[in-house]
N, C-alpha and C positions, 0 to 999 in steps of 0.2 A: 278320284281327285288327282288331276294331272297338274303338276307344277311346271313341267317343261314342255313347250309346244312340240307336236309331232314333226312339223317342218324342220324345226332346229335339230331334233334327234336324228331325223332322216339325213340331214345335210352333214352332220358330224359323222355318222356311220358310213356315208358314202366317201367322205374325206379320208377316213381311217382305212377303208378298203382300197381306195386308189393308192394310198401311201404304201400299204402292204404290198400291193401289186408292183409298184415301181421301186421298191426298197433296194433291189440290187443295183438299179441305175443311179439312185440317189447316193448310195454308199460308194459306188464306183466313182461318181463325180466328186463327192467330197474328198475321197481318198486322193484323187489326182490333184485337186486344188491344195489339200493339205501337204502333199509331198512338195509341190512347188513352194508353198509358204514356208515350210520347214527348211528348204534349201536357201530361201531368201533370208530367213532369220539366221541361219548358220553363217552366210556370207557376211551379214551385218556384224555378227559377233566376231568373225575373223578380223575385221577392220580394227576392232578394240583389243585384239589378242596381243598385239606387240606392247601396247602400254601396260597391260596386266603382267606379261612376262617380264618386262623391264622393271616393274615394281617389285615382283618376287625376286628378281636378281639383285636389285638394290638392297632388299632386306637382308638377303644372304650375305652380300659383301660387307654390310654394316655389321652383321653378327660376326663375320670373320675378323674384321678390325677390332672389335671389342675383345674377341678371344685372343687375338695376337697381343693386344695391349695387356691383358691379364697374364699371358705366358710370360711377359717380360718382367712382371711384377711378382711372379710366382703366386698368383691368387687364381690361377686357372683351374676350373673344374670341368673336366671332360663330360661328365654327365649332363652338367648344366648346358654345356655347348650342344650336345646332341638333342637335348630337349628343345632348345631354342630353334634348332634347325628343323626338327620335326614339327614344331608350331608353325613356322614360316611355311613349309610345305602344305600343312593342313589348311592354313589360311589361304594359300594360293590355289589349292584344289577347290575350296568353296568358291573363290572368285571365278574360276574356270567353269565351275557347275552353273553358277549364276549367268555367266555369258552363254553357255551352250545348252543349258537346260530347257529353255522354251523351245528351241529347234529340235531337240531330241524328243520332247514330249509330243510336239506337233507331228513329227514324222512318225513317231510310234503309233499314234492315234490313226494316223492316215494309212499306215500299213494295216492296222486292225480293221479299218473300214474296207480296204481292198480285199483283204482275206474274207471278211464277212460277206461281201458281194460274191466272191467266188464260191463259198460254201453254199450260200443260198441258191445260187444258180445250178450248182451241182446237185443239190437235193431236189430241185424241180426237175432237172433232166432225168434223174433217177426215177422219179415218180412218173414222168411221161413214158419212160421206157417200160417200166412195169406195166402201165395201163395199155400201152400198144401191144405188148406180149400177151396180156390177158385177152385183148379183143382179137388178136390173130389166132390164138388157140381156140377161142369160142367159135370163130368163123370157120376154122379147119374142122372142128367138130361137127358143125352144121352142115358143111359140104359133104362130110362122110355119111351123116344121116340121110341126106338127100340121095346120095349114091345108093344107099341100101334100100330106100324107099322107091326111087324111080328108075334106078339103073344108071350106069355110067355115061351112056350116050345122051339120055335126056338131060343129065345133070351138066354135062358139058355144053349142051345147047343153052341151057339156063345161064350157065357161067358166062358164055360168051354174048 
């Protein structure tokens, strides 16, 4: 009892084989496009960077004004001041991560795709080298058996 038609199964299997065969090229293309996309995202984030840095600097200046006011009234707590500065830096780091996070992620995935393409092609080349080495050894063994059987002159004639 067949639920899936044979033509559909064959079509899907052919598509999978073609995709596996071309996977290094696909990974390489995706990697190049991704690196370009990551660069564009980073450039767009850089356009928003000055506003973000100004916001962080504004928060630091406001915190300093509050601390100076507390110093004049003798209610200044240095530990509280350091906690506020640390919080402002923490908040600023999160804002910067939101700006540049997508570009870093896209570029990282693109580099992974490029590396995957390289590794796949290297493995295929190693397999081809091993196959050629095995065929060469078998052919040289065959020629030596022909020399033993027919003699060097006859083998040379056959070779040429």
